[in-house]
C-alpha positions as CSV (number, residue, x, y, z in Angstrom):
1,M,-40.9,-36.8,-16.6
2,K,-39.4,-37.8,-13.2
3,N,-36.3,-39.1,-14.9
4,S,-35.9,-35.9,-16.8
5,L,-36.3,-33.8,-13.7
6,L,-33.8,-35.9,-11.9
7,T,-31.3,-35.5,-14.7
8,I,-31.6,-31.7,-14.6
9,I,-31.1,-31.7,-10.9
10,L,-28.0,-33.9,-11.2
11,I,-26.6,-31.7,-14.0
12,C,-27.1,-28.6,-11.8
13,V,-25.5,-30.2,-8.8
14,S,-22.6,-31.3,-10.9
15,F,-22.2,-27.8,-12.4
16,Y,-22.2,-26.0,-9.0
17,S,-19.8,-28.6,-7.5
18,Q,-17.2,-27.8,-10.2
19,A,-17.8,-24.0,-10.6
20,Q,-18.7,-21.3,-8.1
21,F,-20.1,-17.9,-9.0
22,S,-19.9,-15.1,-6.4
23,L,-21.3,-11.6,-6.3
24,S,-20.4,-9.2,-3.6
25,A,-20.2,-5.5,-2.9
26,E,-18.5,-2.8,-0.8
27,V,-19.8,0.5,0.4
28,N,-17.1,2.3,2.3
29,A,-17.4,5.9,3.6
30,R,-14.9,7.8,5.7
31,S,-15.2,11.3,7.2
32,E,-11.9,13.1,8.1
33,F,-11.0,16.2,10.1
34,R,-7.5,17.1,9.0
35,N,-5.6,19.7,11.1
36,G,-2.0,19.0,10.2
37,F,-2.3,15.7,8.2
38,K,0.8,14.7,6.1
39,K,2.6,17.9,7.2
40,P,2.3,20.5,10.0
41,I,-0.5,23.0,9.4
42,S,0.5,26.7,9.0
43,N,-0.8,29.5,11.2
44,G,-3.7,31.1,9.4
45,Q,-4.6,27.9,7.5
46,D,-8.0,26.4,8.3
47,P,-8.5,22.7,9.0
48,A,-10.1,20.5,6.3
49,F,-13.2,18.3,6.7
50,F,-14.7,16.0,4.1
51,T,-16.3,12.6,3.4
52,E,-14.9,10.3,0.8
53,Q,-16.7,7.2,-0.4
54,R,-15.7,4.0,-2.2
55,T,-18.4,1.7,-3.8
56,R,-17.5,-1.6,-5.4
57,L,-19.3,-4.4,-7.1
58,N,-17.3,-7.7,-7.4
59,A,-18.1,-10.6,-9.6
60,G,-16.1,-13.8,-9.4
61,Y,-16.2,-17.2,-11.1
62,K,-14.1,-20.2,-10.2
63,T,-13.6,-23.7,-11.4
64,D,-10.9,-26.3,-10.9
65,E,-9.2,-25.0,-14.1
66,Y,-9.5,-21.2,-13.9
67,E,-10.7,-18.3,-11.9
68,V,-11.9,-14.8,-13.0
69,L,-12.6,-11.7,-11.0
70,I,-14.0,-8.4,-12.2
71,S,-14.4,-5.5,-9.7
72,L,-16.0,-2.2,-10.6
73,Q,-15.5,0.8,-8.3
74,D,-16.6,4.4,-7.9
75,I,-14.7,6.9,-5.8
76,R,-16.1,10.3,-4.9
77,I,-16.1,13.2,-2.4
78,W,-19.5,13.9,-0.9
79,G,-20.8,17.1,-2.5
80,A,-18.4,17.1,-5.5
81,D,-21.5,16.7,-7.7
82,G,-24.7,18.8,-7.5
83,I,-27.9,17.1,-6.5
84,V,-29.2,17.4,-10.0
85,D,-26.0,17.3,-12.0
86,K,-25.9,15.4,-15.3
87,V,-22.1,15.3,-15.4
88,Y,-20.3,13.4,-12.6
89,S,-16.9,14.2,-11.2
90,G,-16.4,10.9,-9.4
91,S,-13.9,8.3,-10.5
92,F,-15.6,5.3,-12.0
93,G,-13.7,2.4,-13.5
94,I,-12.0,-1.0,-13.0
95,S,-10.5,-1.8,-9.6
96,E,-9.6,-5.4,-10.6
97,A,-10.0,-7.4,-13.8
98,W,-8.0,-10.6,-13.9
99,A,-8.0,-14.3,-14.8
100,R,-6.0,-17.1,-13.4
101,Y,-5.5,-20.4,-15.2
102,Y,-4.4,-23.5,-13.2
103,M,-2.0,-25.6,-15.3
104,S,-1.9,-28.0,-12.3
105,K,-2.7,-27.8,-8.7
106,K,0.6,-26.1,-8.0
107,V,1.3,-24.1,-11.1
108,S,-0.8,-21.3,-12.5
109,V,-0.6,-18.0,-14.4
110,K,-2.6,-14.9,-13.5
111,F,-2.9,-11.8,-15.8
112,G,-4.8,-8.5,-15.8
113,R,-5.3,-5.6,-13.4
114,Q,-4.7,-7.0,-9.9
115,I,-3.5,-6.5,-6.4
116,I,0.0,-7.8,-5.7
117,S,0.4,-8.2,-2.0
118,Y,3.0,-10.1,0.1
119,D,3.9,-10.6,3.7
120,N,3.2,-7.5,5.8
121,Q,2.6,-5.3,2.6
122,R,5.7,-3.2,3.2
123,M,7.0,-3.6,-0.3
124,F,3.9,-5.0,-2.2
125,G,0.4,-4.2,-0.9
126,G,-3.1,-3.4,-2.0
127,L,-3.2,0.0,-0.2
128,E,-6.8,-0.5,0.6
129,W,-6.7,2.3,3.2
130,A,-6.7,4.7,0.2
131,M,-10.0,4.6,-1.5
132,Q,-8.5,4.1,-4.9
133,G,-6.2,1.3,-3.8
134,L,-3.0,0.2,-5.5
135,R,-3.2,-2.0,-8.6
136,H,-0.8,-3.4,-11.2
137,D,-1.4,-4.4,-14.9
138,A,0.7,-7.5,-14.8
139,A,1.2,-11.2,-15.6
140,L,2.2,-13.5,-12.8
141,F,3.6,-17.0,-13.0
142,M,2.9,-18.8,-9.7
143,Y,4.1,-22.0,-8.1
144,E,2.4,-22.7,-4.8
145,D,3.1,-26.0,-2.9
146,S,0.3,-26.1,-0.3
147,S,1.0,-23.2,2.1
148,N,4.6,-24.0,2.8
149,L,6.4,-22.9,-0.4
150,K,5.4,-20.0,-2.7
151,I,7.3,-18.8,-5.8
152,H,6.0,-16.0,-7.9
153,V,7.5,-14.3,-11.0
154,G,5.8,-11.2,-12.3
155,V,6.2,-9.0,-15.4
156,A,4.6,-5.7,-16.4
157,F,5.0,-3.1,-19.2
158,N,3.2,0.2,-19.3
159,Q,2.5,2.3,-22.3
160,N,0.7,5.7,-23.0
161,P,-2.1,5.1,-25.5
162,V,-3.8,7.7,-27.7
163,T,-6.5,7.4,-30.3
164,G,-5.3,7.0,-33.8
165,A,-5.4,4.9,-36.9
166,E,-3.8,1.5,-37.0
167,P,-1.1,0.5,-36.5
168,V,-0.1,3.7,-34.7
169,R,-2.0,3.8,-31.4
170,L,0.8,5.0,-29.1
171,T,2.4,8.3,-28.5
172,G,5.8,6.7,-28.4
173,T,7.7,5.2,-25.6
174,Y,7.2,7.9,-23.1
175,Y,5.5,7.1,-19.8
176,P,4.1,8.7,-17.7
177,P,2.7,11.8,-19.5
178,F,4.0,15.3,-18.9
179,T,1.0,16.2,-16.6
180,S,2.0,13.6,-14.0
181,N,4.0,14.3,-10.9
182,G,7.0,12.5,-12.4
183,A,8.2,8.9,-12.6
184,Y,9.7,9.0,-9.1
185,H,6.7,10.5,-7.3
186,A,4.7,8.1,-5.1
187,T,1.8,8.3,-7.7
188,G,4.2,7.9,-10.7
189,N,4.0,4.7,-12.6
190,Y,6.9,2.5,-13.8
191,K,7.7,1.9,-17.5
192,H,8.3,-1.8,-16.8
193,M,8.7,-4.1,-13.8
194,Q,10.0,-7.6,-13.2
195,Y,10.2,-9.4,-9.9
196,A,10.7,-12.7,-8.3
197,Y,9.3,-13.6,-4.9
198,L,9.9,-16.7,-2.8
199,Q,8.3,-17.5,0.6
200,K,9.1,-20.6,2.7
201,K,7.1,-21.3,5.8
202,Y,8.4,-23.4,8.7
203,D,6.8,-24.8,11.9
204,A,8.0,-21.8,13.9
205,G,8.9,-19.2,11.3
206,S,9.1,-18.1,7.7
207,L,11.5,-16.6,5.2
208,S,10.7,-14.4,2.2
209,V,13.1,-13.3,-0.6
210,Y,12.5,-10.4,-3.0
211,L,14.2,-9.5,-6.3
212,V,12.6,-6.5,-8.0
213,N,13.6,-4.4,-11.0
214,D,11.5,-1.4,-12.0
215,G,12.3,0.9,-14.9
216,R,11.4,4.6,-14.5
217,Q,11.2,6.9,-17.5
218,Y,12.6,10.2,-16.4
219,G,12.8,11.8,-19.9
220,L,11.8,11.2,-23.5
221,E,12.3,8.1,-25.7
222,D,15.0,5.8,-24.3
223,S,15.6,7.5,-21.0
224,V,14.7,4.6,-18.7
225,A,16.6,4.1,-15.5
226,N,16.4,0.7,-13.9
227,R,16.3,0.4,-10.2
228,Q,16.9,-3.0,-8.4
229,T,15.6,-3.8,-4.9
230,Y,16.8,-6.9,-3.1
231,G,15.3,-8.0,0.2
232,L,14.8,-10.5,2.9
233,M,12.0,-10.9,5.5
234,G,12.2,-13.4,8.3
235,M,10.0,-14.3,11.2
236,K,10.8,-16.7,14.1
237,K,8.7,-17.7,17.1
238,I,10.6,-18.4,20.3
239,G,8.1,-19.5,23.0
240,Q,5.5,-16.7,23.4
241,T,7.7,-14.2,21.6
242,K,7.7,-13.5,17.8
243,L,10.7,-11.9,16.2
244,N,10.7,-10.2,12.8
245,G,13.5,-8.9,10.7
246,E,13.7,-7.2,7.3
247,F,16.5,-5.9,5.2
248,F,16.3,-4.3,1.7
249,Y,19.0,-2.8,-0.5
250,Q,18.4,-0.6,-3.6
251,G,20.9,-0.3,-6.4
252,G,21.0,0.6,-10.1
253,K,20.0,4.0,-11.4
254,F,17.8,6.9,-10.1
255,A,17.4,9.0,-13.3
256,L,21.0,9.8,-14.3
257,N,22.4,9.1,-10.9
258,D,23.8,5.9,-9.3
259,L,21.7,4.5,-6.5
260,G,22.8,2.9,-3.2
261,A,20.3,2.9,-0.4
262,Y,19.0,0.5,2.2
263,M,16.4,-0.1,4.9
264,F,16.0,-2.5,7.8
265,S,13.4,-3.3,10.4
266,L,13.5,-5.2,13.7
267,S,10.6,-5.9,15.9
268,A,9.5,-8.2,18.7
269,T,5.9,-9.2,19.7
270,F,5.4,-10.2,23.3
271,K,2.2,-11.9,24.5
272,T,0.9,-10.7,27.9
273,P,-2.2,-11.7,29.9
274,A,-4.0,-8.5,28.7
275,T,-2.7,-7.6,25.3
276,P,0.2,-8.2,22.9
277,L,3.0,-5.6,22.9
278,I,5.0,-4.9,19.8
279,I,8.3,-3.1,20.1
280,G,10.2,-2.2,16.9
281,Y,12.7,0.0,15.0
282,D,12.6,0.9,11.3
283,H,15.5,2.6,9.6
284,L,15.3,4.0,6.0
285,S,18.4,5.6,4.7
286,G,18.4,9.3,3.7
287,Q,20.4,11.3,1.4
288,D,24.1,11.6,2.3
289,P,25.2,15.2,1.5
290,N,28.8,14.0,0.9
291,S,27.9,11.2,-1.5
292,S,27.7,11.4,-5.3
293,K,25.1,8.6,-5.3
294,V,21.4,8.8,-4.4
295,T,21.4,7.2,-1.0
296,E,17.7,7.8,0.0
297,F,15.7,4.6,0.2
298,T,12.3,4.6,-1.5
299,P,9.7,2.0,-0.5
300,L,8.2,0.3,-3.6
301,F,4.5,-0.6,-3.9
302,G,3.5,-1.1,-0.3
303,T,0.9,0.2,2.2
304,N,3.1,2.8,3.9
305,H,0.2,4.1,5.9
306,A,0.4,1.0,8.0
307,F,4.0,1.5,9.1
308,Y,5.2,5.1,9.6
309,G,2.4,6.6,11.6
310,Y,-1.2,7.0,10.5
311,M,-0.9,10.7,9.9
312,D,1.1,9.9,6.7
313,Y,4.0,12.3,7.2
314,F,6.4,9.9,5.5
315,Y,6.4,8.0,2.2
316,V,2.8,8.6,1.3
317,G,2.8,11.0,-1.6
318,N,4.7,13.7,0.2
319,G,8.5,14.2,0.6
320,H,10.5,15.1,3.6
321,S,13.7,16.6,2.0
322,G,15.6,13.4,1.6
323,A,16.0,13.0,5.4
324,G,15.3,9.3,5.5
325,L,13.6,8.0,8.6
326,Q,14.2,6.3,12.0
327,D,11.0,5.1,13.6
328,I,11.0,3.8,17.2
329,Y,7.6,2.4,18.0
330,L,5.4,0.7,20.5
331,K,2.1,-0.9,19.5
332,T,-0.7,-2.7,21.4
333,K,-4.3,-3.8,20.9
334,F,-7.0,-4.6,23.4
335,K,-10.1,-6.7,22.9
336,L,-13.4,-5.1,24.1
337,G,-16.1,-7.6,23.6
338,K,-17.0,-7.4,19.9
339,A,-14.7,-4.5,19.5
340,S,-11.0,-3.7,19.7
341,L,-8.9,-0.7,20.7
342,S,-5.4,-0.3,19.3
343,G,-2.8,2.2,20.3
344,H,0.5,3.1,18.5
345,L,3.3,5.3,19.8
346,H,6.0,6.5,17.3
347,H,9.1,8.6,17.8
348,F,10.6,9.8,14.5
349,L,14.1,10.9,13.8
350,G,16.0,11.7,10.6
351,A,18.4,9.1,9.2
352,S,20.8,11.6,7.6
353,T,22.2,15.0,8.5
354,I,19.6,17.8,8.5
355,Y,20.8,21.4,8.4
356,E,19.1,24.5,9.7
357,A,17.9,27.2,7.3
358,D,21.4,28.6,7.1
359,G,22.6,25.4,5.4
360,V,25.6,25.1,7.8
361,T,24.3,24.4,11.3
362,E,23.2,20.8,12.0
363,A,19.6,20.5,13.2
364,N,18.4,18.2,15.9
365,A,17.7,14.7,14.5
366,S,14.4,14.4,16.4
367,L,11.4,15.0,14.1
368,G,8.5,14.4,16.5
369,T,6.3,12.0,18.3
370,E,2.9,10.6,17.1
371,I,0.1,8.9,19.0
372,D,-2.5,6.9,17.1
373,I,-5.7,5.4,18.6
374,V,-8.2,3.4,16.7
375,Y,-11.5,1.8,17.9
376,V,-13.0,-0.9,15.7
377,R,-16.4,-2.7,16.1
378,K,-18.1,-5.2,14.0
379,L,-21.7,-4.5,12.8
380,G,-23.4,-7.8,12.1
381,K,-21.9,-10.2,9.6
382,S,-20.8,-7.7,6.9
383,G,-20.3,-4.3,8.6
384,V,-17.5,-2.6,10.5
385,F,-17.4,0.7,12.3
386,K,-14.1,2.5,12.9
387,I,-13.1,5.7,14.6
388,G,-9.6,7.1,15.0
389,Y,-7.6,9.9,16.4
390,S,-4.0,10.9,15.9
391,Q,-1.8,13.6,17.4
392,M,1.6,14.8,16.1
393,F,4.0,16.6,18.5
394,N,6.3,17.9,15.8
395,T,9.7,19.6,16.4
396,N,11.4,22.5,14.6
397,T,13.3,20.0,12.5
398,M,10.0,18.5,11.2
399,D,9.1,22.1,10.1
400,L,12.5,22.3,8.3
401,I,12.1,19.1,6.3
402,K,8.4,19.8,5.6
403,N,9.1,23.5,4.7
404,T,6.5,24.7,7.2
405,P,8.4,27.4,9.1
406,D,5.2,29.0,10.6
407,S,3.4,25.9,11.7
408,K,0.9,25.5,14.5
409,S,1.9,23.8,17.7
410,L,-1.2,21.5,17.5
411,N,-1.4,19.0,14.7
412,N,-4.1,16.3,14.8
413,W,-6.3,14.2,12.7
414,A,-9.6,12.5,13.4
415,W,-11.8,10.2,11.3
416,V,-14.8,8.0,11.4
417,Q,-15.6,5.2,8.9
418,L,-18.4,2.8,8.0
419,I,-17.7,-0.2,5.8
420,F,-20.2,-2.8,4.6
421,K,-19.2,-5.8,2.4
422,P,-22.3,-7.9,1.7
423,T,-22.1,-11.1,-0.2
424,F,-25.2,-11.5,-2.5
425,I,-24.4,-14.9,-4.0
């Protein structure tokens, strides 16, 4: 009996040493007061207030040979459902569902619905600020040599399914459906996507290379335009200063038009006795009125909310008349015991010529200045409390590119958020 019990214990110890099961959750609620969020609010328009919640249940399993993650999520606005409703309006579904097989310690393949995120998330990110997040249905081939060299190749193909008898289960080749905002909208999906990513880390720096092709279906059947994005990201530490540089170029096709656009970013982080200071400049090309090409740069699949002001006036599901963007910014962050206080200052300008309503007179390039303040405090081991306030001092030119001629002079946004991510197993 003792020998049998010892055998069972040894088997269990051996099993758990080779495989690990995890079960975790997330309850994330954010209340927002929007008074000029994403664009200047018009006179006579009332501010908005609402609470949005994300709930997730994550189950993971990992061995030396493979790894699996399944994440279920529900997203809803408080009050969208009655207190005794039988039909729910919330969005419930799969956040992530992927498997990763390790052919060796360095080589693996990962497939399924997943987050693709690299570097600072400017081009590929999870967009976790948005409750729904940003996910890809893709297959990745991955080579990772410790933490110094990473090479990923990814492929994806999207289709529009309908119910029907075999073998016909597709509407054709068209994607996205007619009811969407279009293939080139921020929420529009690609028809197919292929990319290669390389990152090399050094003792005092790093270098990343991006090669991305995404095909957008702008019409029916074979109307797929392929856009190529090539990019470099580099970081170098010099003493107590960290320098960052990025450059991206877009070519190929934008619907029926040739594409030639670019963006670059330069920043420096300085350590001080009190707090780090980040000074930077982002430039995203706008539409040249004298060019036959599309010259407006479009960020790909990144977390734009983190870069161009927290009020999301730029590149977050809303256009700004092809003006492009210049962003001069100063960022800092203070530690306050178990909490932190961060402050961002942005001054925005257009990156191409903007005309007044008459279409002839050039408008001032200045779009406005934004101030963002965020306070973050940890709550125990699994909770976080956040509160933020943002103020936009917009100019008449901002009203032009946002088509808000009768806007209020005061545009602000305030929010408070509670996040708990407990690990059950």
